[in-house]
N, C-alpha and C positions, 0 to 999 in steps of 0.2 A: 123573622128576618135573619139572614145570615150576614155576619160581619167578620172582617179579617182584622185581627189585632196584631200589630207589630210592636214587639217589646224591645225597648232600647237597652242595650248593655248587659244582657244576661248571657252567661256561659261564654264570656269573652275573656281570654287570658286568665282563666281561673277565678274570675270575679262573678259574684251573684249567681252561683250555680243553682240551677233549677232543672231537675229531670223532667222531661216532657210528660211522662206518665203521672208524676206528682202534680204538675201544672194542670193536666187534664182533670184529675180528681178534685183539685182545688176549685176549679171553675164549675165543674158539675155540682159540687157541694154548695155553691151559692146560687144555683138555679139555672145556669146556662145549659142548653141542650146541644146535642150533636157536636160536641167539642172534638176538634181534630187539630193535630199539630203537624207541622212540616219542618223537618230538620231541627237541630238543637239550638238554633239562633233566635228563637222567640217569635215564631210565626204560628198563630193559632186562630182557627175558625171557631166561632161560637154562634149559636142560634138563640134568639130571644125575641119576645114581642116588642121590645124597646127599639124604636126607630132612630133615636138621636145618638149619633156616634160619640158625642161628648159624654153622655150619660153612661154608655157602655164602657168607654175608656175609664171613667171614674170607678165604675163597679169592678172592673178587672184590676185596676191599680190598687184599690182598697183590699180586694181579695188576696192579692200577692203580698201586700204589706202585712196583712193579718196572718197569713199562712207561713210566709217565708222570712218576714222581717226586712224585706228590701223595698225601697221606694223606687219603682221602675216606671219611667215614662212610657205611656201606652198610646199608640197611634191607631185609631180605628178607621178603616176605610171600607167602602162597599164595592161591589163588583163593577158598577158604572165608573167609579173613580179609577179603579185599576185598569179597566178597559181604556179610559181616556189617557192614562199614563202610558200605556203601550202605543196608542195611536199617535200621541203628540210628541214623541221623542224624535226631534229633528236629526239627531246623530244617526238614526237608522237610514236616513236618506243619502248619507255619504257613501260613495262607492268604496267597496272593500272594507267597510268598518269591521273591526274586530270586536265581536260581541262579548268576548272575555274581558274587555277593557271598559265596558259600559256598566254603570251603576246608577241607582236612583236614591237620593236622600229625600225622605219624607220629613217635612218640617212642620213645626207647631203653628206657625202663622205665616201668612203671605208676607213677602219682603216688599216694602214700598219701593216704587220706581226710583225715588230720589236716593234711597240707600244703595240701590244697584249701581247707580252712576258713581257712587263714592267708593265702591270696592276697589281694592288694589289687585286687579286680576293678573297683573304682571307677576305677582308673588307666586301664583300657582302654575304659571306657564312651564312647560308646554301642555299641561293638562287644560281641559276646557270644561266650562259649565254652561248649562242652559236652564234658566228659571222658568217655571210654569206653575203659577199659583202656589200651592203648598208642596210642590215637588221641585227638586233640583236634579237635573240630569247631569251625570258626570262622565266625562270621557278621559280616561287616563292615557298618557303617552306611552308609559311602560307598564306600571302596575301600581295598585293602591299601596303597596308596601314601600314604594319609592317616590312618595309625593308629599307635598305640603298641603294638598287638597284633601283634608280628612275631616271627620266630624268636629274635631276641636276648632279647626279654622272656620268651618261653616257656622258653628254655634257662636263663636266669638265675633266673627266679622258681621254676621247678620242678626245677632241678638235673638236667636231661636234655639229650640231644642230639635235635634234631628236624629233619625235612625236611617241607616243605609243598607240597601240590599243590592246584590249583583243582578245583572240583567237576566241571567238564567233563573234565579230564584223568583224574580218578578213575573216572568212568563209562566213559570211552573205554578205559582200561586194563582194566577188568573185561570189556568187550566183546572185547578182544584175547586174553584167556586161552584 
């Protein structure tokens, strides 16, 4: 089975530096097959007989800790989940939407409905979010560099761990499955 692992917080601002060739060798060394990476931000495809994404995430997290000494959150998703991600982004239905301002945060657990109603969404305006299970679609008014809607806000406000990818990366990853 092919899994996509999204690693949180590597190679960002000089933190937790891992070369993708080293990561590939690390994961091959613990038994993953057909290991492929995409760009330096921690997107890696692995093949394994294991079907449980949680088990695969744990194996990858342990391998990274043992090889590089970093505790890195790992989100493992399948092709069906990534296809659903692309199909269910309601921001794509808006006329003239700027794809360069669309992002997706993959989160560790679903956010309960009662928590959603308690969020202070005025804090992030004019940026917008759409929740969808273990994904949060983000639409930035100007750019992610000029917003309060970042991983820190998502994690603190929603009590989750998250990793974010731009829309171009999401669609490219789907094409690589």
